SETOR-572668 format. One record per residue (C-alpha): x, y, z. Coordinates in steps of 0.5 Angstrom, whole numbers, padded with zeros to 4 digits, always signed. Layout:
<atoms>
XYZ/...
</atoms>
This chain:
<atoms>
+0003+0049+0031/+0010+0047+0032/+0012+0039+0031/+0015+0035+0036/+0023+0033+0034/+0021+0026+0034/+0015+0027+0030/+0017+0023+0024/+0019+0017+0028/+0013+0017+0032/+0009+0017+0025/+0014+0011+0023/+0012+0008+0030/+0005+0009+0029/+0005+0006+0022/+0009+0000+0024/+0004-0001+0030/-0002-0001+0025/+0002-0006+0021/+0004-0011+0027/-0003-0011+0030/-0007-0012+0023/-0002-0018+0022/-0003-0021+0029/-0010-0021+0029/-0011-0023+0021/-0011-0031+0022/-0017-0031+0027/-0021-0025+0024/-0028-0026+0027/-0027-0031+0032/-0030-0031+0039/-0026-0030+0045/-0028-0037+0047/-0025-0041+0041/-0019-0037+0041/-0018-0039+0049/-0019-0046+0047/-0015-0047+0041/-0010-0041+0041/-0009-0039+0048/-0007-0032+0050/-0005-0028+0043/+0002-0027+0045/+0006-0028+0039/+0004-0029+0031/+0000-0035+0031/+0001-0036+0024/+0006-0042+0023/+0005-0045+0030/+0002-0052+0031/-0003-0050+0035/-0006-0046+0030/-0005-0051+0024/-0009-0056+0029/-0014-0051+0029/-0015-0049+0022/-0011-0055+0018/-0006-0050+0015/-0001-0045+0016/-0002-0037+0015/+0003-0032+0012/+0005-0027+0017/+0006-0021+0011/-0001-0022+0007/-0006-0017+0004/-0011-0014+0008/-0016-0009+0007/-0014-0005+0014/-0008-0004+0011/-0009-0002+0004/-0015+0002+0006/-0011+0006+0011/-0005+0008+0007/-0009+0009+0000/-0015+0013+0003/-0011+0018+0006/-0008+0020-0001/-0014+0024-0002/-0010+0029+0002/-0004+0028-0003/-0008+0029-0009/-0012+0035-0007/-0007+0040-0005/-0006+0038+0002/-0011+0042+0005/-0015+0043+0011/-0021+0044+0006/-0021+0037+0003/-0028+0035+0002/-0032+0029+0003/-0033+0029-0004/-0025+0029-0005/-0024+0023-0001/-0030+0019-0005/-0026+0021-0011/-0020+0018-0008/-0024+0012-0007/-0026+0012-0015/-0019+0013-0017/-0015+0008-0013/-0020+0002-0012/-0021-0003-0017/-0028-0006-0017/-0029-0013-0014/-0021-0014-0014/-0017-0009-0009/-0017-0006-0002/-0024-0008+0000/-0029-0014+0002/-0033-0014-0004/-0039-0017-0001/-0045-0014-0005/-0050-0008-0004/-0053-0008+0003/-0048-0013+0006/-0041-0010+0005/-0042-0003+0007/-0036-0001+0003/-0038-0004-0003/-0045-0001-0002/-0042+0006-0001/-0037+0005-0007/-0043+0003-0012/-0047+0009-0009/-0040+0013-0011/-0040+0010-0018/-0047+0011-0020/-0046+0019-0019/-0048+0020-0011/-0042+0024-0008/-0040+0023-0001/-0043+0024+0004/-0049+0022+0001/-0046+0016-0001/-0045+0013+0006/-0051+0016+0009/-0056+0012+0014/-0062+0016+0010/-0059+0012+0003/-0056+0006+0006/-0060+0005+0013/-0058+0005+0020/-0055-0002+0020/-0051-0002+0014/-0048+0005+0015/-0046+0003+0023/-0041-0002+0021/-0034-0002+0023/-0030+0000+0017/-0030+0008+0018/-0026+0006+0024/-0021+0001+0021/-0019+0006+0015/-0018+0012+0020/-0011+0012+0023/-0007+0016+0017/-0012+0022+0019/-0010+0022+0026/-0002+0022+0024/-0003+0028+0020/-0005+0032+0026/+0000+0031+0032/-0003+0034+0038/-0009+0037+0034/-0015+0032+0036/-0020+0037+0033/-0017+0037+0026/-0016+0030+0027/-0023+0029+0029/-0026+0033+0023/-0022+0030+0018/-0024+0023+0021/-0031+0026+0020/-0030+0027+0013/-0027+0021+0011/-0031+0016+0015/-0038+0019+0012/-0036+0017+0005/-0038+0010+0007/-0041+0011+0014/-0046+0015+0019/-0048+0015+0026/-0044+0011+0031/-0039+0009+0026/-0037+0016+0024/-0037+0017+0032/-0032+0011+0033/-0027+0014+0028/-0027+0021+0030/-0025+0018+0037/-0020+0014+0035/-0017+0019+0030/-0017+0024+0036/-0014+0019+0041/-0008+0018+0036/-0007+0026+0035/-0006+0027+0042/-0002+0021+0043/+0004+0025+0040/+0004+0030+0046/+0000+0027+0052/+0002+0021+0056/-0004+0020+0061/-0009+0016+0058/-0015+0018+0062/-0013+0026+0059/-0013+0023+0052/-0020+0020+0053/-0023+0026+0056/-0021+0030+0050/-0023+0025+0045/-0030+0024+0047/-0031+0031+0048/-0031+0031+0040/-0037+0027+0039/-0045+0027+0042/-0046+0026+0049/-0052+0022+0047/-0048+0017+0042/-0048+0010+0044/-0040+0011+0043/-0040+0016+0048/-0044+0012+0053/-0040+0006+0052/-0033+0009+0053/-0036+0012+0060/-0038+0005+0062/-0032+0002+0060/-0028+0007+0064/-0032+0006+0070/-0031-0002+0070/-0024-0001+0069/-0023+0003+0075/-0027-0003+0079/-0024-0009+0075/-0017-0012+0077/-0017-0016+0070/-0019-0014+0063/-0023-0021+0062/-0028-0018+0067/-0029-0012+0063/-0029-0016+0057/-0035-0020+0060/-0039-0013+0061/-0038-0010+0054/-0040-0017+0051/-0046-0017+0056/-0048-0010+0055/-0045-0008+0048/-0044-0015+0045/-0046-0017+0038/-0052-0020+0040/-0055-0013+0041/-0053-0010+0034/-0054-0012+0027/-0050-0013+0021/-0044-0017+0019/-0039-0013+0024/-0042-0007+0028/-0037-0001+0030/-0040-0001+0037/-0038-0008+0040/-0031-0007+0037/-0030+0000+0039/-0031-0003+0046/-0025-0008+0045/-0020-0002+0043/-0022+0002+0049/-0021-0004+0054/-0015-0006+0051/-0012+0001+0052/-0014+0002+0059/-0012-0005+0062/-0005-0005+0058/-0002+0000+0062/+0002+0003+0057/+0005-0004+0055/+0005-0005+0047/+0005-0013+0047/+0000-0013+0053/-0005-0009+0049/-0004-0013+0043/-0005-0019+0047/-0012-0017+0050/-0015-0014+0044/-0013-0020+0040/-0015-0025+0045/-0022-0022+0046/-0024-0024+0039/-0029-0021+0034/-0026-0017+0029/-0019-0018+0031/-0015-0015+0025/-0018-0009+0025/-0019-0008+0033/-0011-0010+0033/-0009-0005+0028/-0012+0001+0031/-0009-0001+0038/-0003-0002+0035/-0002+0005+0031/-0005+0008+0038/+0000+0005+0042/+0006+0006+0037/+0005+0013+0037/+0004+0014+0044/+0010+0009+0046/+0015+0010+0040/+0019+0005+0038/+0022+0003+0044/+0015+0001+0047/+0014-0003+0041/+0021-0007+0042/+0020-0007+0049/+0025-0011+0053/+0030-0016+0051/+0026-0021+0054/+0020-0018+0050/+0017-0022+0044/+0020-0019+0037/+0014-0017+0033/+0018-0013+0028/+0023-0018+0026/+0018-0023+0022/+0015-0017+0019/+0021-0013+0016/+0017-0007+0015/+0013-0010+0009/+0007-0008+0006/+0002-0010+0000/-0003-0005-0002/-0006-0007-0009/-0009-0001-0012/-0010+0002-0019/-0003+0006-0018/+0000-0001-0018/+0008+0002-0017/+0006+0003-0010/+0003-0004-0009/+0010-0007-0006/+0011-0002+0000/+0014-0002+0007/+0013+0002+0013/+0018+0007+0012/+0015+0009+0005/+0008+0010+0008/+0011+0013+0014/+0015+0018+0010/+0008+0020+0006/+0004+0021+0012/+0009+0025+0016/+0011+0029+0009/+0003+0031+0009/+0003+0033+0017/+0009+0037+0016/+0006+0041+0010/-0001+0042+0014/+0003+0045+0020/+0007+0049+0015/+0014+0046+0017/+0019+0044+0013/+0020+0037+0010/+0026+0034+0010/+0029+0030+0004/+0032+0024+0007/+0039+0022+0004/+0037+0025-0003/+0030+0022-0003/+0033+0015-0003/+0028+0009-0004/+0031+0005+0002/+0034+0010+0007/+0034+0006+0013/+0034+0012+0017/+0029+0010+0023/+0032+0005+0029/+0030-0002+0027/+0028-0001+0020/+0029-0006+0015/+0025-0004+0009/+0023-0011+0007/+0031-0013+0007/+0032-0020+0009/+0038-0025+0008/+0037-0029+0001/+0038-0036+0003/+0038-0038-0005/+0044-0034-0006/+0048-0034+0001/+0053-0039+0002/+0055-0037+0009/+0052-0035+0016/+0050-0028+0016/+0045-0023+0019/+0042-0016+0018/+0040-0011+0023/+0039-0003+0023/+0045+0001+0026/+0047+0008+0028/+0052+0012+0024/+0056+0009+0018/+0052+0014+0013/+0054+0020+0009/+0048+0024+0009/+0043+0021+0014/+0044+0018+0021/+0043+0010+0020/+0045+0005+0016/+0043-0003+0015/+0049-0007+0018/+0050-0013+0014/+0055-0019+0017/+0057-0024+0013/+0062-0030+0014/+0067-0033+0009/+0063-0034+0002/+0058-0030-0002/+0053-0026+0002/+0046-0023-0001/+0041-0019+0002/+0035-0017-0002/+0028-0013-0002/+0022-0015-0006/+0020-0010-0011/+0014-0014-0014/+0010-0020-0012/+0015-0025-0009/+0015-0032-0011/+0009-0036-0009/+0005-0030-0007/+0001-0028-0013/-0006-0030-0009/-0005-0028-0002/-0010-0031+0003/-0017-0028+0001/-0015-0021-0003/-0011-0021-0009/-0004-0018-0010/-0006-0013-0016/+0001-0009-0017/+0006-0007-0022/+0014-0007-0021/+0017-0002-0018/+0023-0002-0022/+0023-0003-0030/+0028-0004-0036/+0032+0002-0037/+0032+0005-0030/+0039+0005-0026/+0039+0002-0019/+0044+0006-0014/+0047+0004-0007/+0052+0007-0002/+0056+0002+0001/+0061+0002+0007/+0066-0003+0009/+0067-0003+0017/+0074-0001+0019/+0074-0007+0023/+0074-0012+0017/+0081-0016+0017/+0081-0016+0009/+0078-0013+0003/+0071-0014+0001/+0068-0015-0006/+0061-0011-0007/+0056-0011-0013/+0049-0010-0014/+0044-0015-0016/+0037-0016-0018/+0032-0022-0020/+0027-0022-0025/+0022-0028-0027/+0025-0032-0033/+0021-0035-0039/+0018-0041-0034/+0018-0036-0028/+0024-0038-0026/+0028-0033-0022/+0034-0030-0026/+0039-0026-0023/+0043-0020-0026/+0049-0018-0022/+0053-0011-0023/+0060-0010-0023/+0064-0012-0017/+0068-0006-0013/+0073-0008-0008/+0073-0004-0001/+0079-0003+0004/+0077-0003+0011/+0073+0004+0013/+0072+0005+0005/+0066+0008+0002/+0064+0006-0005/+0058+0008-0010/+0055+0002-0014/+0050+0002-0020/+0047-0003-0024/+0043-0001-0030/+0037-0006-0031/+0037-0010-0038/+0032-0011-0043/+0028-0017-0041/+0022-0016-0046/+0016-0015-0040/+0019-0020-0036/+0018-0017-0029/+0024-0015-0024/+0022-0018-0017/+0028-0017-0012/+0033-0012-0011/+0039-0012-0007/+0047-0013-0005/+0052-0018-0005/+0059-0018-0002/+0064-0024-0001/+0071-0025+0002/+0073-0027+0009/+0068-0026+0015/+0066-0018+0015/+0061-0013+0016/+0059-0008+0011/+0054-0002+0012/+0048-0001+0006/+0047+0007+0007/+0042+0007+0002/+0039+0004-0004/+0035+0007-0010/+0033+0007-0017/+0031+0013-0022/+0031+0014-0030/+0026+0013-0035/+0024+0006-0037/+0026+0003-0043/+0020-0002-0043/+0018-0007-0049/+0012-0012-0049/+0013-0017-0055/+0007-0022-0054/+0010-0027-0059/+0017-0027-0056/+0014-0028-0049/+0009-0033-0051/+0012-0036-0057/+0009-0038-0064/+0006-0045-0063/+0000-0046-0059/+0001-0050-0052/+0008-0047-0050/+0009-0045-0043/+0012-0039-0042/+0010-0037-0035/+0005-0033-0032/+0009-0027-0028/+0009-0022-0034/+0002-0023-0034/+0001-0021-0027/+0005-0014-0028/-0001-0011-0031/-0007-0009-0027/-0013-0011-0031/-0019-0006-0029/-0024-0008-0035/-0031-0010-0033/-0031-0016-0037/-0029-0022-0034/-0025-0025-0040/-0017-0026-0039/-0013-0020-0042/-0008-0025-0044/-0010-0030-0050/-0004-0033-0054/+0001-0027-0056/-0004-0022-0055/-0007-0017-0050/-0014-0017-0051/-0019-0012-0048/-0026-0013-0047/-0030-0007-0044/-0037-0008-0043/-0039-0001-0040/-0035+0006-0040/-0028+0007-0040/-0023+0001-0038/-0016+0001-0037/-0010-0005-0037/-0004-0001-0033/+0003-0002-0032/+0009+0002-0029/+0010+0007-0023/+0010+0014-0021/+0018+0014-0022/+0016+0015-0030/+0016+0023-0032/+0018+0024-0039/+0017+0019-0044/+0013+0016-0050/+0008+0010-0050/+0007+0006-0056/+0002+0001-0058/-0001-0003-0064/-0008-0003-0063/-0014-0007-0067/-0021-0005-0065/-0026-0010-0067/-0031-0006-0064/-0030+0000-0059/-0033+0007-0058/-0026+0009-0056/-0019+0006-0056/-0012+0008-0054/-0006+0009-0050/-0005+0013-0043/+0001+0016-0040/+0002+0019-0033/-0003+0014-0030/-0004+0015-0023/-0010+0011-0022/-0017+0010-0026/-0019+0017-0025/-0012+0021-0026/-0009+0020-0033/-0007+0023-0040/-0009+0019-0046/-0009+0019-0054/-0016+0016-0056/-0019+0014-0063/-0026+0016-0062/-0033+0015-0065/-0029+0012-0071/-0028+0020-0073/-0024+0023-0068/-0017+0023-0065/-0017+0026-0058/-0012+0028-0053/-0016+0027-0047/-0015+0028-0039/-0018+0024-0034/-0019+0028-0028/-0025+0025-0024/-0028+0026-0031/-0026+0027-0038/-0024+0033-0041/-0022+0034-0048/-0015+0038-0049/-0015+0037-0056/-0019+0034-0062/-0018+0033-0070/-0022+0030-0075/-0019+0022-0076/-0023+0017-0080/-0021+0010-0077/-0025+0003-0078/-0026-0003-0074/-0021-0009-0075/-0015-0004-0078/-0009-0004-0074/-0006+0003-0071/+0000+0005-0069/-0002+0009-0063/+0004+0014-0060/+0003+0019-0054/+0009+0023-0052/+0009+0027-0045/+0015+0032-0044/+0014+0037-0039/+0007+0040-0040/+0007+0038-0047/+0003+0032-0050/+0004+0030-0057/+0000+0024-0061/+0002+0020-0067/-0002+0015-0071/+0003+0010-0075/+0009+0015-0074/+0006+0021-0076/+0005+0027-0071/-0003+0029-0072/-0005+0033-0065/-0001+0037-0059/-0004+0039-0053/-0001+0042-0046/-0003+0041-0039/+0001+0041-0032/-0004+0037-0027/+0000+0030-0028/+0007+0030-0027/+0009+0023-0027/+0006+0016-0027/+0005+0009-0031/+0002+0007-0037/-0004+0004-0040/-0008+0001-0045/-0015+0004-0045/-0022+0002-0048/-0029+0004-0048/-0034-0001-0049/-0032-0006-0054/-0026-0010-0056/-0019-0009-0058/-0012-0013-0058/-0005-0011-0058/+0001-0015-0059/+0007-0010-0058/+0008-0004-0053/+0014+0000-0052/+0015+0005-0047/+0022+0010-0047/+0024+0016-0044/+0025+0022-0048/
</atoms>
C-alpha cells in the first residue's frame, strides 16, 4: 500500500494526541462524572496546577508524569522492532516482549496482584511459562479479569503502523491484546486500532465506525453498544444525554472488576461522535465523563490527532495550548533504561519507521539521524528555557527553514545577556518519584561521548552572537553542575557547528543538555543536536561515597542504575553495589542502545551464587550477552534471547568470597572474556548489535566496588 505523503507527521500527531490525552485525564483518573462536574467543571485545560484541583484534592499534580498508558503503548509495540518487523509476529513474541522490558513490581504496569490487576495476572502467567495467548485467556483467568480495559489502552501503536489498513491493524490488536486479555476487551482494542488505521485516510467518522465494527462479532457487547451509541447520538443534541444512556445501560454497575472495558469504550465512542472533529471538544467530553479518564482520553487523543493532524490539535489562535506545557516530553521506565527519557518525536519516528517497513516503503533518515531534529511543526523535543542559567527574557518555538538537511529548526529568541535552553536526558530535578509510578531510567548520555549541534545566527541580527553547548550533571551532593563547550561566534546569517565531549564524572549522571548563546538581543536557530561515540564510563564506589561512614554524597548516581533483582534489599550499600537475588538470574543495569563496540569490566566477589558475571549489549532482561562464572567450575559466554544459550564454555574453578576481575569485550560479532587480565574464552554471535551493560547474579549474593566501560 502506498503511504500518504504526510504519514510520518500524522503518526507524530497521533503520538502527541495520545500523550496529551493521557496527561489531561491523569489527575482525576477514576472519578465519577458528578464529582468532576462539582469539583472541576468541564475539563477544558490541564487542571493539574489549578486552584480548583488543589482545593479538591489538597495538592497540585505534575503535567508530565509517568503513566502506564504511555509506557505500555510505546513499549509493547517494540515487539515488532525486536522480531523482524513482520505481519507474522505472534502473540507469543509480544508476550516475550513483556518479559523483556517489564521490571516486576516496578515498571509500566499497575502491579495490583493476581486476579486483581489483569496485566499483573498475565505477567505472572508469562513468567511461569504459560505463553500468549493462553496467558490472557478467560479460560485461565476468568471472564471478569480478562475483560478489563488494558488491551485497549496499550493498542494505539498497532493502529499507527497500519495506515489505511484496518484489517491488519485489527489482527495486530487481536494478537497484542490476547497477551493479557480476552473477549470484549480484545474486541474493544480491535475497534480502536482499526479506527486509528482508517483515520489516516478517511474523513467521515461514520464510515470509519462502519468499517471498524465489521471486524468484531455482531454478537459482542462492544458491537451492540456502539450501535446503541450511534443511534442515541443521532437523536441527542447534547453529549451528556448520550452519556446518561451509556451509564444507564452499560455503566460500571453492570460489569465486574476494577476497570471494565465496556463502559469506558462507550465513553470513547460518545466523545468522538459528539466532538464533531474538534480535538479540544473530544478531550473535554471524554474527560468530563469520568471513569478511566487518562486511558480513555489517551485513545481519543490519538485517534483525533491522526484524523485532524497537528492543525487540529493546535486549533485556532483562541484555542487552549495543549502542546506548550508538554513540550513533547515522555517518561517510559523499562528495563531498556536509555529509552526511558523520551519525547513524542522519537516515539513517532520509531512507529513510522516500522509502518514504512511493513508497507515496503523507504525510511527517510532525518538530519543524518540526529536525536533532536525538530522536523515536525511545533515540535520541541523537551527543550525549555533554562531559568537557572538564563539572565534575560527569551523564548523558543519551532519554525520552518533554517536547516541544512531538513525542513525545520528550533527558533531561539533572546535578549541581552545569557540565554540557555535545555532538554532532559535523565531524571529531572525533584522528579525521581513521579506520582505513583517509579521513574526507573538510565541516562541517555555518558562520559566519553561527544555532543554535536548545528546552529545558525539569524540574518536579521544586529551583531555577532556567541554560542556554546552546555550539559548538566548531578554533583557530589546532587547539586546540578554545568559544563560548557568552547564558545564559537557567528555573524548574522552564519551557520556554525558545535561540539562538546562529556568529561569523566565517575558515574555521576548527565541529566540535561542544551545550547547557550549570549550577546545583544538576537535570534538563533538550533538545526539539530545529537550525540554519539562509545562511553568512557567509570563507577568507583569509594570515590562516590567516601571512606568514612555517614558521608552524604548524593543519591542520583544510584538512580542511574536500574535494579531488577527480586530481593528487596537496596543495591547500594556504603561504597559497594550489592547484588542479592533469590531466584533465577537478575540484572542491575545502566547504559543505552547507543553503545556498540566496547568492553565492560567489574570486580565481583560472589559470597554465594549459582552464577555471577557481567553483561554487554543489554537490550532488556531477556536480550543480552554475558560472561559468567558458573557452578564454581565453569566460565561461560552466554546469550540471553528469551532463554539462555551457551555460546562458549571452558573449565574454570572459582571460589566464594574471592574477588574476580571479570571483563567482556564485544567488537562487531566477536565476544571475548577475561578473568583477572587473562583472556580465557571467545565466542561469536550477531543477534545483538548494541545495548548497555549490567551486572548479573543467579541465586545468591555478590558485591562490586568498581565498574568500567570503554570503547574498543
